[in-house]
C-alpha positions as CSV (number, residue, x, y, z in Angstrom):
1,M,22.9,109.9,50.7
2,I,22.3,109.3,54.4
3,Q,24.9,107.2,56.1
4,R,23.1,104.5,58.0
5,F,24.4,102.2,60.8
6,R,26.9,104.5,62.4
7,A,27.3,102.2,65.3
8,L,28.4,99.3,63.0
9,R,30.9,101.6,61.3
10,T,32.3,102.6,64.7
11,I,32.5,98.9,65.7
12,S,34.4,98.2,62.5
13,I,36.9,100.9,63.3
14,V,37.3,99.5,66.9
15,F,38.1,96.1,65.5
16,K,40.7,97.5,63.1
17,F,42.3,99.4,66.0
18,L,42.3,96.3,68.1
19,A,44.0,94.4,65.3
20,F,46.8,97.1,65.3
21,V,47.1,96.8,69.1
22,V,47.3,93.0,69.0
23,G,50.0,93.3,66.3
24,V,52.1,95.6,68.3
25,I,51.7,93.6,71.5
26,T,52.6,90.5,69.6
27,V,55.9,92.0,68.4
28,I,56.7,93.1,72.0
29,I,56.0,89.7,73.4
30,A,58.0,87.9,70.7
31,V,61.0,90.1,71.4
32,A,60.7,89.4,75.1
33,I,60.5,85.7,74.5
34,C,63.5,85.8,72.2
35,L,65.5,87.8,74.8
36,A,64.5,85.5,77.6
37,G,65.6,82.5,75.5
38,V,68.9,84.1,74.8
39,M,69.5,85.1,78.4
40,G,68.6,81.6,79.6
41,Q,65.4,82.5,81.5
42,T,63.1,80.0,79.7
43,G,63.6,77.3,82.3
44,A,60.6,76.4,84.5
45,A,62.6,77.0,87.7
46,T,65.9,78.5,88.7
47,P,68.3,75.7,89.7
48,G,69.5,75.9,93.3
49,S,66.5,77.8,94.8
50,T,64.8,76.4,97.8
51,Y,61.4,75.6,96.4
52,S,62.2,74.8,92.8
53,I,62.2,71.7,90.7
54,E,65.1,71.8,88.3
55,V,63.9,71.2,84.7
56,R,66.2,70.9,81.8
57,F,64.8,71.7,78.4
58,G,68.0,70.8,76.5
59,V,68.2,72.6,73.1
60,M,64.7,74.1,73.6
61,G,65.8,76.0,76.7
62,G,68.4,78.3,75.1
63,A,68.5,80.7,72.2
64,L,67.0,78.3,69.7
65,G,64.1,77.7,72.1
66,G,63.5,81.4,72.5
67,I,63.5,81.9,68.7
68,V,61.1,78.9,68.2
69,F,58.7,80.1,70.8
70,A,58.9,83.7,69.6
71,A,58.1,82.5,66.0
72,A,55.1,80.6,67.4
73,A,54.0,83.8,69.3
74,I,54.4,85.9,66.1
75,A,52.4,83.4,64.1
76,G,49.5,83.3,66.6
77,G,49.5,87.1,67.1
78,I,49.5,87.8,63.4
79,G,46.7,85.3,62.9
80,A,44.7,87.0,65.7
81,A,45.4,90.5,64.3
82,A,44.5,89.4,60.8
83,M,41.2,87.9,62.0
84,L,40.3,91.1,63.9
85,Y,41.1,93.3,60.9
86,A,39.2,91.0,58.5
87,F,36.1,91.1,60.8
88,G,36.2,94.9,60.8
89,D,36.3,94.8,57.0
90,L,33.5,92.1,56.9
91,I,31.2,94.6,58.7
92,L,32.0,97.3,56.1
93,L,31.4,94.8,53.3
94,Q,28.0,93.9,54.6
95,L,27.1,97.6,54.9
96,A,28.2,98.2,51.3
97,I,26.1,95.3,50.2
98,E,23.1,96.8,52.0
99,E,23.7,100.2,50.4
100,N,24.0,98.6,47.0
101,T,20.8,96.6,47.5
102,R,18.9,99.7,48.6
103,A,20.1,101.7,45.6
104,T,19.2,98.9,43.2
105,F,15.7,98.7,44.7
106,R,15.2,102.4,44.3
107,L,16.4,102.3,40.7
108,L,14.1,99.4,39.8
109,E,11.2,101.1,41.5
110,A,11.8,104.3,39.5
111,Q,12.0,102.2,36.3
112,A,8.7,100.4,37.2
113,L,7.0,103.7,37.9
114,R,8.2,105.2,34.6
115,M,7.1,102.1,32.6
116,S,3.7,102.2,34.3
117,Q,3.3,105.9,33.4
118,E,4.2,105.2,29.8
119,Q,1.6,102.5,29.6
120,G,-1.0,104.7,31.3
121,W,-1.5,102.5,34.4
122,Q,-2.6,104.0,37.7
123,Q,-0.3,101.8,39.8
124,P,3.3,100.7,39.0
125,Y,3.4,97.1,37.8
126,Y,5.2,94.7,40.0
127,P,5.6,91.3,38.5
128,P,4.3,88.4,40.7
129,G,6.7,86.7,43.0
130,P,7.6,83.0,42.9
């Protein structure tokens, strides 16, 4: 059977690859956010610098804040990666439906031709549409 729509199959592979890349980048960013929270670098400005505004985040500025923000980054990244992967699979699903529809049409056409030959008709019988 001839494989049709090679470009769509390639695009599906690209989406799945991008999902993997987004997942890896998400893990790296989450680790960086968590480390920044533990090291105390999540503040908006460094206290004591010349052009800074000192902002205190309280509990959310330390290790707990880093963990919370890292969890949020992981949730968002996993959601984005899952959507990209699902879109790649959706393209393949639509291609499979198209192939199945085409095969069903060919099977029904062959069945109609065989029935018309058995009945002695010149043309295959196609029932009227709605």
